[in-house]
C-alpha positions in Angstrom: -42.7 -197.3 -203.5 -39.2 -197.5 -204.6 -36.5 -198.0 -201.9 -34.8 -195.0 -200.8 -37.8 -192.8 -201.4 -38.9 -190.3 -198.8 -41.4 -191.6 -196.4 -44.9 -189.9 -196.0 -43.8 -188.7 -192.4 -40.9 -187.0 -193.9 -42.9 -185.8 -196.9 -45.4 -183.9 -194.5 -42.6 -182.8 -192.3 -40.6 -180.9 -195.2 -44.0 -179.7 -196.8 -44.3 -177.9 -193.3 -40.7 -176.9 -193.1 -41.0 -175.5 -196.6 -43.8 -173.4 -195.6 -46.5 -175.1 -198.3 -49.5 -176.8 -197.7 -50.3 -180.4 -199.1 -53.8 -180.4 -201.2 -55.6 -183.1 -202.3 -54.5 -184.1 -206.1 -56.7 -181.4 -208.4 -55.5 -181.0 -211.9 -57.4 -177.4 -211.9 -55.5 -176.0 -209.2 -52.0 -177.5 -209.3 -49.0 -175.4 -209.3 -46.3 -177.8 -208.6 -46.3 -181.7 -208.1 -43.8 -184.6 -208.1 -44.1 -188.3 -208.1 -42.9 -190.5 -205.3 -43.7 -193.3 -207.6 -45.8 -193.8 -210.9 -49.3 -194.0 -209.4 -49.2 -191.4 -206.5 -49.0 -187.8 -207.3 -48.2 -185.4 -204.5 -49.5 -181.8 -205.1 -48.1 -178.9 -203.3 -49.2 -175.3 -203.8 -47.5 -172.2 -202.7 -49.6 -170.6 -200.3 -50.1 -166.9 -201.8 -49.4 -167.8 -205.5 -52.3 -169.7 -207.1 -54.5 -166.8 -208.1 -52.0 -165.0 -210.2 -50.3 -167.9 -211.9 -53.0 -170.4 -212.4 -53.1 -169.9 -216.3 -49.5 -170.0 -217.0 -49.3 -173.3 -215.0 -52.0 -175.1 -216.4 -49.7 -175.6 -219.4 -46.7 -177.5 -217.3 -48.7 -178.7 -213.9 -47.5 -182.2 -214.4 -44.2 -181.6 -215.8 -42.2 -180.9 -212.6 -40.3 -183.2 -210.4 -39.0 -181.3 -207.7 -41.1 -179.1 -205.1 -39.8 -175.2 -205.1 -41.5 -173.6 -202.0 -39.8 -170.3 -202.0 -42.2 -167.8 -203.8 -39.6 -166.5 -206.3 -38.3 -169.8 -207.2 -41.8 -171.1 -207.8 -42.7 -168.1 -210.0 -38.9 -168.8 -211.7 -39.3 -172.3 -212.1 -43.1 -172.0 -213.3 -41.6 -169.8 -216.1 -39.1 -172.1 -216.8 -41.5 -174.8 -217.5 -43.6 -172.5 -219.4 -40.4 -172.3 -221.7 -40.6 -176.2 -222.4 -37.8 -176.8 -219.7 -39.7 -180.0 -218.7 -38.6 -182.0 -215.4 -39.6 -185.4 -216.1 -37.8 -187.6 -213.5 -38.9 -188.4 -210.2 -37.5 -187.6 -206.9 -36.3 -191.2 -206.5 -34.3 -190.9 -209.5 -32.4 -188.2 -208.1 -31.9 -188.9 -204.4 -31.3 -192.8 -203.3 -31.4 -192.3 -199.6 -33.3 -190.1 -196.9 -29.9 -188.3 -196.2 -29.2 -187.7 -199.7 -32.5 -186.3 -200.5 -32.4 -183.8 -197.5 -28.8 -182.8 -198.3 -29.2 -182.5 -201.8 -32.6 -180.6 -201.8 -31.4 -177.9 -199.5 -28.3 -177.2 -201.5 -30.2 -176.9 -204.7 -32.5 -174.7 -203.0 -29.8 -172.4 -201.4 -28.2 -172.0 -204.6 -31.5 -171.1 -206.7 -32.2 -168.6 -203.7 -28.8 -167.0 -203.8 -29.0 -166.6 -207.6 -32.4 -165.0 -207.4 -33.6 -165.4 -210.8 -36.4 -163.9 -212.9 -35.1 -164.0 -216.6 -36.5 -167.2 -217.9 -33.5 -167.9 -220.6 -31.0 -167.9 -217.9 -33.3 -169.8 -215.5 -34.0 -172.3 -218.0 -30.0 -173.1 -218.1 -29.7 -173.0 -214.5 -32.6 -175.1 -213.4 -31.8 -177.7 -216.2 -28.1 -177.7 -215.2 -29.2 -178.4 -211.3 -31.3 -181.2 -211.9 -28.6 -182.7 -213.9 -26.4 -182.5 -211.1 -24.0 -180.0 -213.4 -22.3 -177.1 -211.9 -23.9 -173.8 -213.3 -21.7 -170.8 -213.0 -22.7 -167.4 -213.1 -21.8 -164.0 -211.8 -24.5 -162.8 -209.2 -24.0 -159.2 -209.7 -24.7 -159.4 -213.6 -28.3 -160.5 -212.5 -28.6 -158.3 -209.5 -32.3 -156.9 -209.8 -33.4 -155.4 -206.4 -32.4 -152.7 -204.0 -32.4 -154.8 -200.6 -31.4 -152.6 -197.8 -29.0 -150.5 -199.6 -28.7 -146.9 -199.9 -29.0 -145.0 -203.3 -25.2 -144.7 -203.1 -24.6 -148.1 -202.4 -27.0 -149.3 -205.1 -25.2 -147.0 -207.7 -21.7 -148.2 -206.7 -22.6 -151.8 -206.5 -24.3 -152.1 -209.9 -21.6 -150.0 -211.9 -23.6 -147.1 -213.1 -21.6 -144.5 -214.8 -21.7 -141.5 -213.2 -19.7 -139.0 -215.1 -19.7 -138.3 -219.0 -17.3 -140.8 -221.0 -16.2 -138.1 -223.3 -16.7 -134.4 -224.0 -18.5 -135.3 -227.2 -21.2 -137.2 -225.2 -20.9 -134.4 -222.7 -21.9 -131.9 -225.4 -25.0 -134.0 -226.9 -27.1 -135.0 -224.0 -30.3 -137.0 -225.2 -33.8 -137.3 -223.8 -35.2 -140.7 -223.3 -38.9 -141.5 -222.7 -39.2 -144.9 -221.2 -42.9 -146.4 -221.4 -43.5 -149.5 -218.6 -46.0 -151.7 -217.6 -44.4 -155.0 -216.4 -41.3 -156.7 -215.6 -39.4 -154.4 -212.9 -36.0 -156.4 -213.2 -36.0 -156.0 -217.1 -36.6 -152.2 -217.1 -33.8 -152.1 -214.2 -31.1 -153.5 -216.2 -32.4 -151.5 -219.7 -32.3 -148.1 -217.5 -28.8 -149.4 -216.4 -27.5 -149.8 -219.8 -28.8 -146.7 -221.1 -27.9 -144.4 -218.5 -25.6 -141.6 -218.5 -25.5 -138.6 -216.2 -25.7 -136.0 -219.0 -28.8 -137.3 -220.3 -32.5 -137.0 -219.1 -35.1 -139.9 -218.7 -38.9 -139.5 -218.3 -40.3 -142.7 -217.2 -44.0 -143.4 -217.9 -45.7 -146.3 -215.7 -49.0 -147.8 -216.7 -51.4 -146.5 -214.4 -52.7 -150.2 -214.5 -49.5 -151.6 -213.5 -49.2 -153.5 -209.9 -48.8 -151.2 -207.0 -45.6 -153.0 -206.2 -44.3 -152.4 -209.7 -44.9 -148.8 -209.5 -43.4 -148.4 -206.2 -40.2 -150.4 -207.5 -39.8 -147.9 -210.5 -40.4 -144.8 -208.3 -37.8 -146.1 -205.8 -35.3 -146.5 -208.5 -36.1 -143.2 -210.3 -35.6 -141.3 -207.2 -32.0 -142.4 -206.9 -31.2 -140.4 -210.1 -31.8 -136.6 -210.3 -31.8 -136.6 -214.0 -34.7 -139.1 -214.2 -38.4 -138.4 -213.0 -41.9 -140.0 -213.4 -44.2 -138.4 -215.9 -46.4 -135.8 -214.4 -49.4 -137.3 -216.1 -50.1 -140.9 -216.3 -52.5 -143.0 -218.8 -54.2 -146.5 -218.2 -52.8 -147.4 -221.5 -55.0 -149.6 -223.9 -52.3 -151.4 -226.5 -52.9 -150.0 -230.0 -55.3 -147.0 -228.4 -54.6 -143.2 -228.0 -53.6 -143.5 -224.7 -50.2 -145.2 -225.8 -49.5 -142.1 -227.8 -50.4 -139.9 -224.9 -48.0 -141.5 -222.8 -45.2 -140.0 -225.1 -46.8 -136.8 -225.1 -46.7 -136.4 -221.6 -43.3 -137.0 -221.3 -42.4 -134.7 -224.0 -43.9 -131.8 -222.3 -42.2 -132.6 -219.0 -38.9 -133.1 -220.7 -39.4 -129.6 -222.5 -39.8 -128.2 -219.3 -36.7 -129.6 -217.8 -33.6 -127.6 -217.7 -31.3 -130.3 -219.6 -30.4 -128.8 -223.3 -31.2 -132.3 -224.8 -30.8 -132.4 -228.6 -32.6 -135.3 -229.7 -35.3 -137.5 -228.1 -35.5 -141.5 -228.4 -38.9 -143.0 -227.0 -38.5 -146.9 -225.9 -40.5 -149.4 -224.4 -39.4 -151.2 -221.0 -38.5 -154.7 -223.2 -36.2 -152.8 -225.4 -32.4 -152.9 -224.9 -29.7 -151.1 -226.6 -27.6 -152.4 -229.4 -25.3 -149.5 -229.5 -23.3 -147.5 -226.7 -24.2 -144.1 -225.9 -21.0 -142.9 -228.0 -22.3 -144.6 -231.0 -26.0 -143.4 -230.5 -24.8 -139.7 -230.1 -22.6 -140.2 -233.2 -25.5 -141.7 -235.4 -27.7 -138.9 -234.4 -25.3 -136.2 -235.4 -24.7 -137.6 -238.6 -28.3 -137.2 -239.4 -27.8 -133.3 -238.8 -30.7 -132.7 -237.0 -33.1 -134.6 -239.1 -35.9 -136.7 -237.7 -35.9 -140.5 -237.7 -39.5 -141.7 -238.4 -39.2 -144.6 -240.8 -42.5 -145.7 -242.5 -44.4 -144.9 -246.0 -47.8 -145.2 -247.4 -49.8 -147.8 -245.5 -50.5 -151.1 -247.2 -54.1 -151.9 -248.1 -54.5 -153.9 -245.1 -53.4 -151.4 -242.6 -55.7 -148.6 -243.9 -58.9 -149.5 -242.1 -57.0 -148.5 -239.1 -57.6 -145.2 -239.8 -60.7 -145.4 -242.1 -62.9 -146.5 -239.5 -63.8 -145.7 -235.9 -61.8 -147.5 -233.3 -62.5 -147.0 -229.5 -60.8 -148.0 -226.3 -62.6 -150.5 -224.2 -60.9 -150.4 -220.5 -62.2 -153.2 -218.1 -60.8 -154.2 -214.7 -59.0 -157.4 -216.1 -58.2 -156.9 -219.6 -58.5 -154.3 -222.6 -58.7 -153.9 -226.1 -59.5 -151.8 -229.3 -63.0 -152.2 -230.7 -63.2 -151.9 -234.3 -66.7 -150.5 -235.7 -68.2 -149.8 -239.2 -68.5 -146.1 -238.6 -66.4 -144.6 -241.2 -64.1 -141.5 -240.0 -63.9 -138.1 -241.7 -61.0 -137.1 -243.9 -58.0 -136.1 -242.2 -57.3 -132.6 -241.1 -55.5 -130.0 -243.4 -55.9 -132.4 -246.3 -52.8 -134.8 -244.6 -51.8 -137.8 -246.3 -51.6 -140.5 -243.7 -48.5 -142.7 -243.2 -47.9 -145.8 -241.6 -44.5 -146.4 -239.6 -43.0 -146.9 -236.5 -44.1 -146.1 -233.1 -40.6 -145.7 -231.9 -38.6 -142.7 -233.2 -35.7 -140.3 -232.9 -37.1 -136.8 -232.8 -34.9 -133.2 -232.6 -35.9 -130.8 -230.1 -37.4 -128.5 -232.8 -39.7 -131.2 -233.9 -40.8 -132.1 -230.2 -42.0 -128.5 -229.8 -43.8 -128.2 -233.0 -45.5 -131.6 -232.1 -47.1 -130.2 -228.8 -47.7 -126.5 -230.2 -48.5 -126.3 -234.0 -51.9 -126.1 -234.6 -51.8 -129.1 -237.4 -50.0 -131.5 -234.9 -52.8 -130.8 -232.5 -55.6 -131.4 -234.9 -54.1 -134.5 -236.4 -53.7 -135.6 -232.5 -57.6 -134.9 -232.3 -58.3 -136.5 -235.6 -56.4 -139.7 -234.1 -58.1 -140.1 -231.1 -60.4 -143.1 -232.7 -58.1 -144.6 -234.6 -56.5 -147.8 -234.4 -52.5 -147.5 -233.0 -52.1 -143.9 -233.8 -48.5 -143.8 -232.5 -47.9 -145.7 -235.7 -49.0 -143.1 -238.1 -48.8 -139.8 -235.8 -45.0 -139.3 -236.1 -44.2 -140.4 -239.5 -47.3 -138.5 -240.8 -46.3 -134.8 -239.3 -42.6 -135.5 -240.7 -43.8 -135.7 -244.1 -46.2 -132.6 -244.2 -44.5 -130.8 -247.1 -43.1 -127.4 -246.3 -41.8 -128.3 -242.8 -38.5 -127.4 -242.7 -37.3 -130.3 -240.8 -38.7 -132.9 -243.2 -36.2 -135.0 -244.7 -36.8 -138.9 -244.8 -37.6 -140.6 -248.1 -37.6 -144.0 -248.9 -34.1 -144.0 -249.9 -32.6 -143.7 -246.4 -31.8 -146.7 -244.3 -32.4 -145.8 -240.4 -30.1 -147.3 -237.9 -31.2 -149.9 -235.5 -30.3 -148.7 -232.0 -32.7 -151.1 -229.9 -33.5 -154.9 -230.0 -37.2 -155.1 -229.6 -38.8 -158.2 -227.8 -42.2 -159.2 -229.0 -44.3 -159.2 -225.7 -47.8 -159.4 -225.6 -49.5 -157.0 -223.0 
């Protein structure tokens, strides 16, 4: 063993203090490990975390050189490793004496614990800086993502939520939001804080398959705002299935029943983030003069199978998917031409009423039950029915990009 490295006795004592347990080296169950020398790996496993993180940590089980015992830090630094932040140096390269190791380790853990990271891109920079003994400056409030013991009033104040309309123009033009969620509460919280305005109204649909802790956290946040609520009906959402479209429709019914006289409806997901301010969005929507924004066109050849053949939702305990069959579908109702476009749209209130009440829309929804990704043809097809007075969009109109999309697998 190199001089200055922690002794085995110290190693075991520190292990107990940090709430971890020492395991025999086992590459199939390793969460974190560091090397005291080139031959002897010491494997540390967080007691309650192996099951949910096994797959992700397989990619980096031999890369970390520092033990991070706290549950939040373990989860965060495993994510950092997954993002190719590789901690290769051994403990001895960082700490030359027993005392220095104890002091520096405590300091670094306290810094990371105080920052309470969950966003991998920021975590990468912070972890790398700490390992290299560099100073990383970050305002804690910018990353605040939990209520703690704060009341709703304290939480809204401390996190600088806007509590009154910023202009008469915005106050006179309320917007309805549908937000569909299934993971990453911290990301959703920042999204909600970014788009929140007291004159708007927000319907949040949480996937019924989401963990109970996630659902409770969302409910806790939403309960602090009188103009935000959870959808009255929820779906067990299957990616590219009809359940995803139904989630939007449930919120649409709830939003029409609300007392807020919203003008436009925007549907977004929990991993979106606004590129425009509320005032800029209002002015863009006003510029469309009560027209819908449903970008799309005729489907390319490789897309036509989505609506030509029957697809069925397959929902199991640990995964779900759409099953493609060789059964051909009947033609669309009312001799409609099926278009293909974005699942995320901006719709006027009259169009939302049409979607929920007109027989053509009801029939198209029923026909779409066994198609693949019906939310990508439903809105754009309805908005192009000939003779509909709110029909407007043609290939010559470029739609504004209001939200940044992050590609995230379900």
